[in-house]
C-alpha positions in Angstrom: -71.6 -8.3 67.0 -70.0 -10.2 69.6 -71.4 -10.4 73.4 -70.2 -11.8 76.4 -71.8 -13.6 78.9 -72.4 -10.3 80.9 -74.0 -8.6 78.3 -71.2 -6.3 77.0 -71.1 -5.9 73.4 -67.3 -6.1 71.8 -67.8 -2.4 71.8 -68.2 -2.0 75.0 -71.6 -1.1 75.4 -73.8 -2.9 77.6 -76.3 -4.3 75.8 -78.4 -6.2 78.4 -80.7 -4.2 81.2 -78.2 -5.6 83.9 -78.4 -2.4 85.9 -80.7 -2.2 89.0 -81.7 1.1 90.7 -83.1 -0.1 94.1 -84.7 3.1 96.1 -86.1 2.6 100.2 -89.6 3.9 99.9 -90.2 7.5 102.2 -87.3 5.7 104.3 -87.6 7.8 107.6 -91.3 7.3 107.7 -91.4 3.8 106.8 -89.0 2.8 109.5 -91.2 4.5 111.7 -94.4 2.6 110.6 -92.0 -0.3 110.7 -91.4 0.0 114.7 -95.0 1.1 115.3 -97.5 -0.9 114.2 -100.7 2.1 115.7 -99.2 4.6 112.4 -99.1 1.6 109.9 -101.5 2.9 107.0 -101.4 6.4 108.5 -99.9 9.3 107.3 -97.1 10.2 108.8 -94.7 13.3 109.1 -90.8 12.7 110.0 -89.5 16.3 111.4 -90.0 19.2 114.0 -89.9 22.4 111.9 -89.7 21.0 108.7 -90.8 17.7 106.9 -87.7 15.3 106.7 -89.9 12.6 105.5 -93.5 12.0 104.8 -95.5 8.8 104.3 -97.4 7.9 100.8 -100.5 8.5 103.1 -99.4 11.6 103.6 -97.9 12.9 100.4 -101.5 12.0 98.6 -102.2 15.3 100.2 -100.1 17.2 99.0 -97.4 17.0 101.9 -93.6 17.1 100.1 -90.6 17.8 101.9 -89.0 19.7 103.1 -92.4 21.8 103.4 -92.6 23.3 106.5 -94.2 21.7 109.2 -97.3 24.8 109.7 -98.5 24.0 106.4 -97.9 20.5 106.1 -100.4 19.9 108.5 -102.4 22.3 106.8 -102.3 19.9 104.0 -102.9 17.2 105.9 -104.3 18.0 109.5 -104.9 14.4 110.9 -101.2 13.6 110.2 -99.6 12.1 112.8 -95.7 13.9 113.7 -93.2 11.8 115.3 -89.4 13.0 116.3 -87.1 11.8 113.7 -84.7 8.2 115.3 -81.2 8.9 113.3 -80.1 5.9 114.7 -83.0 3.5 113.3 -82.6 5.1 110.0 -79.0 4.3 109.8 -78.9 0.7 111.4 -82.0 0.2 108.6 -79.5 1.3 106.6 -76.7 -0.8 106.6 -78.8 -4.0 106.9 -80.3 -3.1 103.9 -77.0 -2.5 102.2 -75.6 -5.6 103.6 -78.2 -7.2 101.3 -77.3 -5.3 98.6 -73.6 -6.5 98.5 -74.5 -9.8 99.4 -76.9 -10.0 96.2 -73.7 -8.6 94.1 -70.2 -7.1 94.6 -70.8 -4.5 91.9 -72.7 -1.4 94.2 -72.8 2.0 94.1 -74.1 3.7 96.9 -75.6 7.1 96.5 -77.6 7.9 99.6 -78.1 6.1 103.0 -81.2 4.7 100.9 -80.4 4.2 97.3 -77.7 2.4 95.3 -77.1 1.2 91.9 -76.6 -2.8 91.3 -74.7 -4.2 88.4 -76.0 -7.6 88.2 -74.7 -8.1 84.7 -72.4 -11.2 85.2 -75.0 -13.1 87.6 -76.8 -14.5 84.3 -75.8 -17.9 84.9 -75.8 -18.1 88.4 -78.7 -16.1 89.6 -81.1 -15.7 86.9 -81.7 -12.5 84.7 -82.1 -9.2 86.7 -86.0 -8.9 87.0 -84.9 -12.7 88.7 -82.8 -10.2 90.9 -84.8 -7.7 91.9 -87.8 -10.0 92.6 -85.7 -11.3 95.2 -84.3 -8.4 96.6 -87.3 -6.7 97.4 -88.0 -10.2 99.1 -85.5 -10.0 101.3 -85.6 -6.0 102.2 -89.0 -7.0 103.7 -88.6 -9.9 105.0 -85.1 -9.4 107.2 -85.4 -5.4 107.5 -89.0 -5.0 107.2 -89.2 -2.2 104.7 -90.5 -1.8 101.3 -87.8 -0.8 98.0 -88.5 0.2 94.7 -86.4 -1.1 92.1 -85.9 0.1 88.1 -84.0 -2.4 86.1 -82.5 -0.8 82.3 -79.2 -0.7 80.1 -78.1 2.7 81.7 -78.3 4.0 85.1 -80.7 6.7 84.6 -83.0 4.5 82.7 -83.0 2.2 85.7 -83.2 5.7 88.4 -86.5 6.6 86.3 -87.8 3.5 86.3 -87.6 3.1 90.1 -89.5 6.6 90.4 -92.1 5.7 88.5 -92.7 2.0 89.4 -93.0 3.6 93.2 -94.9 2.9 95.8 -92.9 -0.7 96.2 -93.0 -1.7 92.7 -91.1 -3.1 90.1 -89.8 -2.1 86.3 -88.4 -2.8 84.0 -87.0 -1.1 80.8 -86.1 -3.1 77.8 -83.9 -2.1 75.3 -86.4 -2.2 72.7 -88.5 -0.2 74.5 -86.6 2.8 76.0 -87.3 5.5 74.1 -91.1 4.4 73.7 -90.9 4.1 78.0 -89.2 7.6 78.0 -90.6 9.9 75.8 -93.7 10.2 77.4 -92.6 11.5 80.8 -92.6 14.7 81.5 -89.2 16.5 81.8 -88.7 17.0 85.2 -87.6 13.7 84.4 -84.4 14.2 83.5 -81.5 14.6 85.8 -80.7 18.4 85.5 -84.5 19.7 85.1 -85.7 21.2 88.2 -87.8 24.1 88.8 -85.8 27.1 87.0 -85.1 24.6 83.7 -88.9 23.2 83.8 -90.2 26.2 83.6 -88.4 27.4 80.8 -89.0 24.8 78.4 -92.7 24.9 79.4 -92.9 28.5 78.4 -91.7 27.1 74.8 -94.1 24.5 75.0 -91.8 21.5 75.8 -93.5 19.5 78.9 -92.2 15.9 77.7 -89.3 14.1 77.1 -90.2 13.4 73.5 -90.9 16.7 72.9 -87.3 17.7 74.1 -85.6 15.2 72.2 -87.1 16.2 69.3 -85.8 19.9 69.7 -82.7 18.8 69.2 -79.1 19.9 70.5 -78.6 23.0 68.9 -82.2 24.4 69.8 -81.8 23.2 73.7 -77.7 24.7 73.5 -79.5 28.0 72.6 -81.7 28.3 75.4 -80.3 26.6 78.5 -76.6 26.6 77.3 -74.4 24.6 76.1 -73.9 21.8 78.6 -77.0 21.7 79.7 -77.8 21.6 75.9 -76.0 18.2 75.6 -76.7 17.3 78.7 -80.4 17.1 78.2 -80.4 16.1 74.7 -78.5 12.5 75.5 -81.0 11.6 78.3 -83.5 12.6 76.4 -82.2 9.9 73.8 -81.6 7.2 76.6 -77.7 8.0 76.3 -76.0 7.5 79.3 -72.4 6.1 79.3 -71.3 5.9 83.0 -71.3 2.7 84.7 -72.0 1.5 88.1 -69.0 2.6 90.0 -68.1 0.7 92.7 -65.0 2.6 94.3 -66.7 6.2 94.1 -65.5 8.8 96.8 -68.3 11.5 98.0 -68.0 14.6 96.0 -69.1 16.8 98.7 -69.9 16.6 102.4 -72.6 19.2 104.3 -74.6 20.0 107.3 -77.2 22.1 108.1 -79.3 23.6 110.9 -83.2 24.1 110.8 -83.8 27.4 112.8 -87.8 27.5 112.2 -89.1 30.8 112.0 -88.6 33.0 114.7 -85.8 35.3 115.3 -82.8 34.1 115.8 -79.9 36.6 117.0 -76.4 36.8 115.7 -75.0 35.0 118.9 -77.2 31.9 118.1 -76.5 31.9 114.6 -72.8 32.4 115.4 -73.3 29.2 117.9 -75.0 27.2 115.4 -72.3 27.6 112.8 -69.5 26.8 115.2 -71.5 23.3 115.8 -71.8 22.6 112.0 -68.1 23.4 111.4 -67.3 21.0 114.2 -69.6 18.5 112.9 -68.0 18.5 109.6 -64.0 18.7 110.6 -64.7 15.2 112.6 -66.5 14.0 109.5 -63.3 15.1 107.4 -60.6 13.3 109.3 -62.6 10.3 110.0 -63.0 10.2 106.3 -59.0 10.7 105.6 -60.3 14.1 103.3 -59.3 17.3 103.4 -61.3 20.2 101.3 -60.7 23.6 99.7 -64.1 25.1 98.9 -66.9 26.2 102.0 -70.1 26.7 101.2 -73.0 28.2 103.4 -76.4 27.4 102.3 -79.0 29.7 103.5 -82.8 29.3 103.3 -85.4 32.8 104.0 -88.6 33.2 105.3 -90.4 33.7 101.8 -88.7 29.8 101.3 -86.4 31.4 98.6 -82.8 30.0 98.9 -79.1 31.6 98.6 -75.6 30.4 98.8 -72.2 32.0 99.1 -68.9 30.1 98.4 -65.1 30.7 99.7 -61.9 28.4 98.2 -59.4 27.7 100.8 -56.1 29.0 99.5 -54.9 25.1 100.8 -57.1 22.3 101.4 -58.0 21.7 105.8 -59.8 19.2 107.8 -59.9 21.9 110.6 -63.3 22.7 111.5 -61.8 26.0 113.1 -60.4 26.8 109.5 -64.0 25.9 107.8 -65.4 27.9 110.7 -63.0 31.1 110.3 -64.3 30.7 106.1 -68.1 30.3 107.0 -67.8 33.6 109.0 -66.4 35.7 106.5 -69.7 34.3 104.2 -71.8 34.9 106.9 -71.2 38.4 107.4 -71.0 39.3 104.3 -74.8 37.6 103.8 -76.1 39.7 107.1 -78.0 42.2 105.1 -79.6 39.7 103.2 -80.8 37.9 106.5 -81.9 41.0 107.9 -83.9 42.0 105.1 -85.6 38.2 104.8 -85.2 36.6 107.3 -83.2 32.7 108.3 -85.0 29.5 108.6 -82.1 27.8 107.9 -78.4 27.5 108.1 -76.4 24.9 106.5 -72.3 24.3 105.4 -71.2 22.0 102.5 -67.8 21.4 102.1 -66.8 20.6 98.4 -63.0 20.2 96.2 -62.6 17.2 98.6 -59.3 15.2 98.5 -57.0 12.7 100.3 -55.7 14.0 103.6 -52.4 14.0 103.0 -52.9 17.7 100.6 -51.3 20.4 102.7 -53.0 21.9 105.0 -53.8 25.6 105.4 -51.5 27.5 108.3 -53.7 30.0 110.2 -52.7 34.1 110.3 -51.0 34.4 112.9 -54.1 35.8 114.5 -56.2 32.9 114.9 -53.5 31.2 116.7 -54.7 31.1 120.0 -58.0 30.1 118.6 -56.4 26.9 116.6 -55.1 25.4 120.1 -58.1 24.9 121.9 -60.0 23.9 119.0 -57.1 21.4 117.8 -57.9 20.0 121.3 -61.6 19.8 120.8 -60.7 18.3 117.7 -58.6 15.5 119.2 -61.3 14.6 121.9 -63.8 14.4 119.2 -62.1 12.2 117.2 -61.3 10.3 120.2 -64.5 10.4 121.8 -66.8 10.5 119.5 -68.3 13.9 117.1 -70.8 14.3 120.0 -69.3 13.9 123.3 -67.5 17.3 123.4 -69.5 20.6 122.9 -68.6 24.2 123.0 -70.5 26.6 125.9 -72.4 28.6 123.1 -74.3 25.8 122.1 -75.2 24.2 125.2 -79.2 24.5 126.1 -79.5 24.8 122.1 -77.9 21.2 120.8 -76.2 20.8 117.4 -79.3 19.9 115.6 -79.9 16.8 113.8 -76.8 14.8 112.4 -78.4 13.3 109.1 -77.0 9.6 108.4 -74.7 9.5 105.5 -73.1 6.4 103.6 -69.3 5.7 104.6 -67.0 7.4 102.6 
């Protein structure tokens, strides 16, 4: 079989471990430790009512995200709590991604602190993928001051698993002839798509390792978990993942959320936060030249359970007032659940994204007056920035944290 210089066989299958998954370690907490020497080597929690990030020193005590802060402090009483600085995290992310793109043009950003890099075409000019990964880690440490873990493998899935196994601040290569030897002893939770519910179902059947799942076969998996999940997990368990690094990948959804804490909130407060989330997301849609078709309301309750409700619009939109109208409808339907269980977090996600030339939703007549004011506010935000104009209902409350995201 012919293998090209880039490492791709004549059958189109990459035959070298040339995909890197680079993942910054405890990103927010690492930035805080970088910028404040007194925090280095100590357990650090970033957040307010909820832990947004925990340093590895805090994770050693069982702290996880998004744990509520009182629970985290019970596990780690000597932890140092610092408020988030989103602008600092955004700047650090941009600096790291500049290093990624200086390493190879084949970069697929996943979030502000992780990306896939295809280095298959750099063998002659830059050395082996492991050599490239080592230099990348040194540059991120020296130029940005942050630890980063890198997995090297033939597929995106294995590269991501390898980076997770190598943490913190590690580098791990999965050779092609050792893929199953690496993968099969790992817990089933390492497979993409195995969350708490799926893991529980597998454990009840005595399946705790990836190798056990692989040997079970696709048919029994499909019977237990459904055809789609069965096929997906069976393929991953045998290290089959045909996806390439996609440099043109655009975001499939955008979202924003507001942590409310455990204090009871009035209907007016929740409505105000919904206004703020809708305004923010409308601005982000327009800035990215996108429109959305589906609005998803996300809720977390006092007992830590979660629920989502969604509404698909007749036509796509980039207007915050249209998003708000759909969100209000969803919120009204969820009120009995909120009153019974208590609301601690509210969020909105916009999915079914498309390009902005898609036709926009025409509001019913009764919403037109509100729409005129909202359109004016939208124009001001677009010109001067998302945080420069706010609603009177949000004065003194703020719009909540705006988590930095990758450019669309």
